[in-house]
C-alpha positions as CSV (number, residue, x, y, z in Angstrom):
1,M,43.4,51.8,-110.6
2,S,43.3,53.7,-113.9
3,T,41.9,57.1,-114.8
4,V,39.0,56.9,-117.3
5,V,39.8,59.2,-120.3
6,S,37.0,59.3,-123.2
7,T,35.0,61.8,-125.3
8,A,31.2,62.1,-125.6
9,R,31.8,61.1,-129.0
10,E,33.6,58.0,-128.4
11,R,30.8,56.9,-125.8
12,A,28.0,57.6,-128.3
13,G,30.0,55.6,-130.8
14,W,30.0,52.7,-128.2
15,V,26.2,52.8,-127.7
16,F,25.8,52.4,-131.4
17,Y,27.0,48.7,-131.2
18,D,23.9,48.0,-129.0
19,W,21.9,49.5,-131.9
20,A,23.6,47.4,-134.5
21,N,23.6,43.9,-133.1
22,Q,20.2,44.0,-131.3
23,V,18.5,43.0,-134.6
24,F,20.1,39.7,-134.4
25,S,18.4,39.0,-131.0
26,T,15.3,40.5,-131.9
27,S,14.3,39.9,-135.5
28,V,16.5,36.7,-136.1
29,V,16.5,34.7,-132.6
30,T,13.4,35.9,-130.9
31,V,11.0,36.4,-134.0
32,F,11.8,34.6,-137.2
33,L,14.6,31.7,-136.6
34,S,12.8,29.7,-133.8
35,L,9.7,29.5,-135.7
36,Y,11.1,29.1,-139.2
37,L,13.8,26.5,-138.2
38,T,11.0,24.6,-136.3
39,S,8.8,24.5,-139.5
40,V,11.6,23.4,-141.8
41,A,12.7,20.8,-139.2
42,E,9.0,19.5,-139.3
43,A,9.0,19.5,-143.0
44,D,12.0,17.3,-142.9
45,A,10.2,15.0,-140.6
46,Q,7.1,15.2,-142.7
47,A,9.1,14.2,-145.7
48,S,10.0,10.9,-143.8
49,G,6.2,10.2,-143.4
50,Q,5.7,11.6,-139.8
51,P,2.4,13.0,-138.9
52,C,3.8,16.4,-138.0
53,S,0.5,18.2,-138.6
54,D,-0.9,16.2,-135.7
55,P,-1.7,18.4,-132.4
56,N,0.7,16.0,-130.7
57,A,3.6,16.7,-133.0
58,L,5.8,18.1,-130.3
59,V,6.5,14.7,-129.2
60,Q,5.7,12.5,-132.4
61,C,7.6,14.5,-135.0
62,D,11.2,13.6,-135.0
63,V,14.3,14.6,-136.8
64,S,17.9,13.3,-136.8
65,L,20.5,15.4,-134.9
66,F,23.9,14.0,-135.2
67,G,22.1,10.7,-135.7
68,I,20.1,11.0,-132.6
69,P,16.3,11.3,-133.1
70,V,14.8,14.6,-131.5
71,A,11.5,16.2,-131.4
72,A,11.3,18.9,-134.3
73,G,9.6,21.2,-131.8
74,S,12.8,20.9,-129.5
75,V,15.4,21.5,-132.2
76,F,15.8,25.2,-131.6
77,G,16.2,24.6,-127.9
78,Y,19.0,22.1,-128.5
79,L,20.6,24.6,-131.0
80,I,21.1,27.3,-128.4
81,S,22.5,24.5,-125.9
82,L,25.1,23.6,-128.3
83,A,25.8,27.4,-129.3
84,T,26.8,27.8,-125.8
85,V,29.3,24.7,-125.8
86,L,31.0,26.5,-128.8
87,Q,31.3,29.8,-127.2
88,V,33.1,28.0,-124.1
89,L,35.7,26.8,-126.6
90,V,36.0,30.4,-128.3
91,L,35.2,33.2,-126.1
92,P,38.1,32.8,-123.5
93,V,40.8,33.0,-126.2
94,V,39.0,36.0,-127.6
95,G,39.1,37.7,-124.2
96,A,42.7,37.0,-123.5
97,V,43.8,38.1,-126.9
98,A,41.9,41.3,-126.7
99,D,43.4,42.2,-123.3
100,R,46.9,41.4,-124.3
101,T,47.0,42.7,-127.9
102,G,44.9,45.9,-127.4
103,A,43.3,45.2,-130.7
104,K,39.7,45.6,-129.4
105,R,38.5,47.8,-132.3
106,R,39.8,45.7,-134.9
107,M,38.6,42.5,-133.3
108,L,35.3,43.9,-132.8
109,G,35.0,44.7,-136.5
110,V,36.0,41.2,-137.6
111,F,33.6,39.4,-135.4
112,A,30.7,41.7,-136.0
113,F,31.2,41.4,-140.0
114,V,31.6,37.5,-139.8
115,G,28.3,37.3,-137.7
116,A,26.4,39.7,-140.0
117,A,27.4,37.6,-143.0
118,A,26.3,34.4,-141.5
119,T,23.1,36.0,-140.6
120,S,22.3,37.0,-144.1
121,A,23.3,33.6,-145.3
122,L,20.5,32.1,-143.1
123,A,18.5,32.8,-146.3
124,L,19.9,29.6,-147.7
125,M,17.7,27.6,-145.3
126,A,14.6,26.4,-147.2
127,G,12.5,23.2,-147.8
128,T,13.9,20.7,-145.6
129,D,17.4,22.0,-145.1
130,W,17.1,23.0,-141.5
131,Q,20.7,21.8,-141.0
132,I,22.2,24.6,-143.0
133,G,20.4,27.1,-140.7
134,F,21.5,25.2,-137.7
135,A,25.2,25.5,-138.8
136,L,25.0,29.1,-139.8
137,F,23.4,30.1,-136.5
138,L,26.3,28.6,-134.7
139,V,28.7,30.7,-136.5
140,A,26.6,34.0,-136.4
141,N,26.0,33.5,-132.7
142,T,29.6,32.6,-131.8
143,A,30.6,35.7,-133.7
144,L,28.2,37.8,-131.9
145,G,29.2,36.5,-128.5
146,A,32.9,37.2,-129.5
147,S,32.0,40.7,-130.8
148,I,30.1,41.4,-127.4
149,V,33.2,40.3,-125.3
150,V,35.3,43.0,-126.9
151,Y,32.5,45.5,-126.9
152,Y,31.8,45.1,-123.2
153,A,35.7,45.3,-122.4
154,F,35.4,48.9,-123.8
155,L,32.9,50.0,-120.9
156,P,35.4,50.3,-118.1
157,E,37.5,52.4,-120.5
158,L,34.8,54.9,-121.3
159,A,33.0,55.4,-117.9
160,D,34.0,55.8,-114.3
161,A,32.4,54.0,-111.4
162,D,29.7,56.6,-111.1
163,E,28.7,56.8,-114.7
164,R,28.8,53.2,-115.7
165,D,25.2,52.4,-114.8
166,V,23.8,55.1,-116.8
167,L,26.0,54.5,-119.8
168,S,25.2,50.7,-119.9
169,A,21.6,51.4,-119.4
170,R,21.7,53.9,-122.2
171,G,23.3,51.3,-124.5
172,W,20.6,48.7,-123.7
173,A,17.9,51.3,-124.3
174,F,19.4,52.4,-127.6
175,G,19.8,48.6,-128.6
176,Y,16.2,48.1,-128.0
177,L,15.1,51.0,-130.0
178,G,17.3,50.0,-133.0
179,G,16.0,46.5,-132.8
180,G,12.4,47.7,-132.6
181,L,12.9,50.0,-135.7
182,A,14.4,47.1,-137.6
183,L,11.6,44.8,-136.7
184,I,9.1,47.4,-138.0
185,V,10.9,46.9,-141.4
186,H,10.8,43.1,-141.0
187,L,7.2,43.3,-139.9
188,G,6.4,45.3,-143.0
189,I,8.2,42.7,-145.3
190,Y,6.5,39.6,-143.6
191,L,3.1,41.0,-143.2
192,G,3.2,42.5,-146.7
193,H,4.8,39.6,-148.6
194,D,1.9,39.0,-151.0
195,A,2.0,42.6,-152.2
196,L,5.8,42.0,-152.7
197,G,5.1,39.0,-154.6
198,L,6.9,36.8,-152.0
199,S,5.8,33.6,-150.1
200,S,5.9,33.7,-146.3
201,G,9.0,31.7,-146.5
202,D,10.6,33.9,-148.9
203,A,9.6,36.9,-146.8
204,V,11.5,35.4,-143.7
205,R,14.6,34.8,-145.8
206,V,14.6,38.4,-146.9
207,C,14.5,39.4,-143.4
208,F,17.5,37.3,-142.6
209,V,19.5,39.0,-145.3
210,T,18.4,42.6,-144.3
211,A,19.1,41.8,-140.6
212,G,22.7,41.0,-141.5
213,L,23.0,44.1,-143.5
214,W,21.8,46.1,-140.7
215,W,24.2,44.7,-138.3
216,A,27.2,45.3,-140.6
217,A,26.2,48.8,-141.7
218,F,25.6,50.3,-138.3
219,T,28.7,48.6,-136.8
220,V,30.8,51.0,-138.9
221,I,29.8,53.8,-136.5
222,P,31.4,52.4,-133.4
223,L,34.4,51.4,-135.5
224,R,34.9,54.9,-136.7
225,R,34.6,56.4,-133.0
226,L,36.2,53.7,-130.6
227,H,39.9,54.0,-129.8
228,D,42.3,51.3,-128.7
229,R,44.1,51.6,-125.4
230,P,47.6,50.1,-124.8
231,P,47.7,46.5,-123.8
232,V,48.6,45.5,-120.4
233,A,50.8,42.4,-121.4
234,A,51.6,40.2,-124.2
235,A,49.3,38.0,-125.6
236,R,49.2,34.2,-124.7
237,S,47.7,31.4,-126.8
238,G,45.8,28.2,-126.0
239,N,42.6,26.3,-126.7
240,G,39.3,27.7,-125.2
241,F,39.5,25.0,-122.3
242,R,42.8,25.7,-121.3
243,Q,42.3,29.5,-121.6
244,L,39.2,29.2,-119.5
245,A,41.1,27.1,-116.9
246,A,43.8,29.6,-116.8
247,T,41.4,32.5,-116.3
248,L,39.5,30.7,-113.6
249,R,42.9,29.9,-111.6
250,E,43.5,33.6,-111.7
251,A,40.0,34.6,-110.7
252,R,40.2,32.4,-107.5
253,R,42.0,35.5,-106.3
254,F,38.7,37.3,-106.5
255,P,36.0,34.9,-105.2
256,L,33.5,37.6,-104.7
257,T,33.7,38.4,-108.3
258,L,33.2,34.7,-109.2
259,A,30.2,34.7,-106.7
260,F,28.5,37.5,-108.5
261,L,29.2,35.9,-111.9
262,G,27.7,32.7,-110.7
263,A,24.6,34.5,-109.5
264,Y,24.3,36.3,-112.9
265,L,24.6,33.2,-115.0
266,I,21.9,31.6,-113.2
267,F,19.3,34.3,-113.5
268,A,20.3,35.6,-116.9
269,D,19.9,32.0,-118.1
270,G,16.2,32.3,-117.2
271,I,15.7,35.8,-118.6
272,N,17.3,34.9,-122.0
273,T,15.4,31.6,-122.2
274,V,12.1,33.3,-121.7
275,A,12.9,35.8,-124.4
276,Q,14.0,33.4,-126.9
277,I,11.1,30.9,-126.6
278,A,8.4,33.5,-126.3
279,G,7.5,33.3,-129.9
280,L,7.5,29.6,-130.0
281,Y,5.4,29.5,-126.8
282,G,2.8,32.0,-128.3
283,E,2.4,30.0,-131.4
284,R,2.4,26.5,-130.3
285,E,1.0,26.6,-126.9
286,L,-1.2,29.7,-126.9
287,L,-2.1,29.1,-130.8
288,L,-1.8,32.8,-131.6
289,P,-1.3,34.0,-135.2
290,R,2.3,34.7,-136.3
291,E,1.5,38.1,-137.1
292,V,0.2,38.8,-133.4
293,L,3.4,37.5,-132.2
294,I,5.6,39.6,-134.2
295,A,3.5,42.8,-133.6
296,T,3.7,42.0,-129.8
297,I,7.6,41.6,-130.0
298,L,7.7,44.8,-131.8
299,L,5.8,46.3,-128.9
300,V,8.1,44.8,-126.4
301,Q,11.2,46.5,-128.0
302,F,9.9,50.1,-127.4
303,V,8.6,49.1,-123.9
304,A,12.1,47.8,-123.1
305,Y,13.6,51.1,-124.4
306,G,11.6,52.9,-121.7
307,G,12.2,49.9,-119.0
308,A,16.0,50.4,-119.6
309,V,15.9,54.1,-119.1
310,V,13.8,53.8,-115.9
311,H,16.2,51.0,-114.5
312,G,19.2,53.6,-115.0
313,L,17.3,56.2,-113.1
314,L,16.2,53.8,-110.3
315,A,19.8,52.6,-110.2
316,A,21.0,56.1,-109.6
317,R,18.7,56.6,-106.8
318,F,18.6,53.2,-105.1
319,G,21.7,51.4,-106.3
320,A,22.2,48.9,-108.9
321,R,21.8,45.7,-106.9
322,R,18.5,46.7,-105.2
323,T,17.1,47.6,-108.7
324,I,18.3,44.2,-110.0
325,L,16.7,42.2,-107.1
326,G,13.5,44.1,-107.6
327,S,13.4,43.3,-111.4
328,L,14.1,39.5,-110.5
329,V,10.9,39.5,-108.3
330,A,8.9,41.1,-111.3
331,W,10.5,38.2,-113.5
332,T,9.2,35.7,-111.1
333,V,5.7,37.2,-111.1
334,I,5.5,37.6,-114.9
335,T,6.7,34.2,-115.6
336,T,3.9,32.7,-113.5
337,L,1.3,34.9,-115.1
338,A,2.6,33.5,-118.5
339,Y,1.7,29.9,-117.5
340,F,-1.9,31.2,-116.7
341,V,-2.4,32.8,-120.3
342,T,-5.4,31.5,-121.8
343,A,-4.8,30.0,-125.2
344,G,-6.0,32.2,-128.1
345,S,-6.0,35.3,-125.7
346,T,-4.1,38.1,-127.6
347,V,-4.8,40.6,-124.5
348,E,-3.4,38.3,-121.9
349,F,-0.3,37.6,-124.1
350,I,0.4,41.3,-124.8
351,A,-0.1,42.2,-121.1
352,V,2.6,39.7,-120.1
353,A,4.8,40.9,-123.0
354,I,4.7,44.5,-121.9
355,G,5.6,43.2,-118.4
356,I,8.6,41.4,-119.8
357,G,9.6,44.6,-121.7
358,L,9.7,46.6,-118.6
359,V,12.4,44.5,-117.0
360,L,14.2,43.0,-120.0
361,G,16.7,45.4,-120.8
362,G,17.2,47.2,-117.6
363,T,18.2,44.0,-115.6
364,L,21.0,43.0,-117.9
365,A,22.1,46.4,-118.5
366,L,22.6,47.1,-114.6
367,T,24.3,43.6,-114.2
368,R,26.6,44.3,-117.0
369,S,27.8,47.7,-115.5
370,L,28.0,46.4,-112.0
371,Y,30.1,43.3,-113.1
372,S,32.5,45.7,-114.7
373,Q,33.4,47.1,-111.4
374,L,34.3,43.8,-110.1
375,I,36.9,43.1,-112.6
376,P,40.6,43.7,-112.0
377,P,42.0,46.5,-114.3
378,G,43.4,45.0,-117.5
379,K,41.5,41.8,-117.4
380,E,38.3,43.4,-118.9
381,A,37.8,41.2,-122.0
382,E,39.0,38.1,-120.4
383,Y,36.5,38.5,-117.5
384,F,33.7,39.4,-119.8
385,A,34.4,36.4,-121.8
386,L,33.3,34.4,-118.7
387,Y,30.3,36.9,-118.4
388,E,29.3,36.3,-122.1
389,I,29.1,32.6,-121.8
390,G,25.8,33.2,-119.9
391,E,24.8,36.1,-121.9
392,E,22.0,36.7,-124.6
393,G,20.5,33.4,-124.2
394,T,23.7,31.2,-124.7
395,S,23.8,29.4,-121.4
396,W,22.8,25.8,-122.0
397,I,20.9,25.0,-119.0
398,G,17.6,27.0,-119.4
399,P,17.1,26.0,-123.0
400,L,17.8,22.3,-122.2
401,V,15.6,22.3,-119.0
402,F,12.8,24.1,-121.2
403,S,13.3,21.5,-124.2
404,A,13.4,18.5,-121.7
405,V,10.2,19.6,-119.8
406,A,8.4,20.2,-123.1
407,G,9.4,17.1,-124.6
408,A,8.5,14.9,-121.5
409,T,5.1,16.6,-121.0
410,G,4.0,17.5,-124.5
411,S,3.2,21.0,-123.4
412,F,5.3,24.3,-123.2
413,R,3.3,25.5,-119.9
414,P,5.1,23.4,-117.4
415,A,8.4,24.2,-119.5
416,I,7.8,27.9,-118.9
417,I,7.0,27.7,-115.2
418,S,10.1,25.7,-114.7
419,L,12.1,28.6,-115.5
420,I,11.1,30.6,-112.3
421,A,13.8,28.5,-110.4
422,F,16.6,30.5,-112.3
423,F,15.1,33.9,-111.0
424,V,14.9,32.7,-107.5
425,V,18.2,31.0,-107.1
426,G,20.1,33.7,-109.0
427,G,18.4,36.5,-107.1
428,V,19.2,34.7,-103.6
429,A,22.7,34.2,-104.6
430,M,23.3,37.8,-105.6
431,A,21.8,39.3,-102.4
432,F,24.5,37.5,-100.4
433,V,27.5,38.9,-102.5
434,P,29.1,41.9,-100.6
435,L,29.6,44.0,-103.5
436,R,31.6,46.9,-101.9
437,R,34.1,44.5,-100.7
438,A,34.2,42.8,-104.0
439,I,34.8,46.3,-105.8
440,R,37.8,47.1,-103.4
441,A,39.2,43.6,-103.7
442,A,39.3,44.0,-107.5
443,G,41.3,47.2,-107.1
444,N,38.5,49.5,-108.4
445,D,36.9,52.8,-107.1
446,E,33.7,52.5,-105.2
447,P,30.6,54.2,-106.7
448,A,28.7,56.4,-104.4
449,L,25.7,53.8,-104.6
450,V,26.0,50.0,-105.4
């Protein structure tokens, strides 16, 4: 066991990285990239003479992905799946190096700035060149994942067992607030593109540039305030799969930690897939104007801020696990309601979106803090590398299931309802993990409530 020594200034600086990077998940992934990449991919297919303006374009309009014909409407889902495979290669090595060199602060800065640069460079995607955006997203998303591994590894060093839920929830809440403010700026640019002398496509590309700048600029704050702690052991090297195998071999000594992680990876896959495809679902299945979608997602950011704060309060009273399980029940209900939303109904879409916002940040925030208590001391980044593989929509199963069901049925409705399985299976699995025993087995102090 180790004694937590940190200042309020350092903890506040840590929270700011949630503020800095949330713009990527909100403005880039959720709002602009899925829709813009799909439209550029459809333009590519249209250039080859395919009827992409047809209502059945989802199943008729194909592009070539590594020589394999895939539906243009499914390109984004396959991109998310490939991004996960790339993270499996990279993140385990990042975690091991961070733990054994103690250079977390420097690594956080390098990965954040690389990701921010790749995000701004998404502006190069135009016309039919969707492949450029495809490649740049892989770079930006991998850099984000690597930076998040290092960022999460700071949490056990900054707060003890009884403070961690509150600090983690504060970070998520602050992140959604920052993401919401950035989206206001991007909403102004997109909706006011005529007044700015821009086409809608040009406006999206400006949003990509400013999103990267936002990410880079606010990363400076945690870099100035966070401090490295001494490493536990010398660094070891190896490729991603070998390092992942080595970590898993060591983790077999903590089977309850692995059981919790497995449950998390299942339900987080469902959560992040719903968040990522919300814009695509609203535009292509519900036939809502893009302006409505952007405004709704903006609303969700501020609702999620309040939801994360409330989750922190509920965890302080009832424990993190009970609060998480309650949230998963809510996810199941909300996803079911999304299936029944009437096409063209703005009010119904907004009502479902508000429900998502209430549980979006809090569920993941509490899981992050709870998992940090199941990690053996000195292995924080290495174990969070395993965790991050399923974080922020990078798990491949959810997007693949969604894309496959959508491609097979020609509709996003059965695809969205298929995601309920992730919440049910993940929740049941977590309910059976004896958390207090898992915390003791990892060599950590037990909080008053779990």
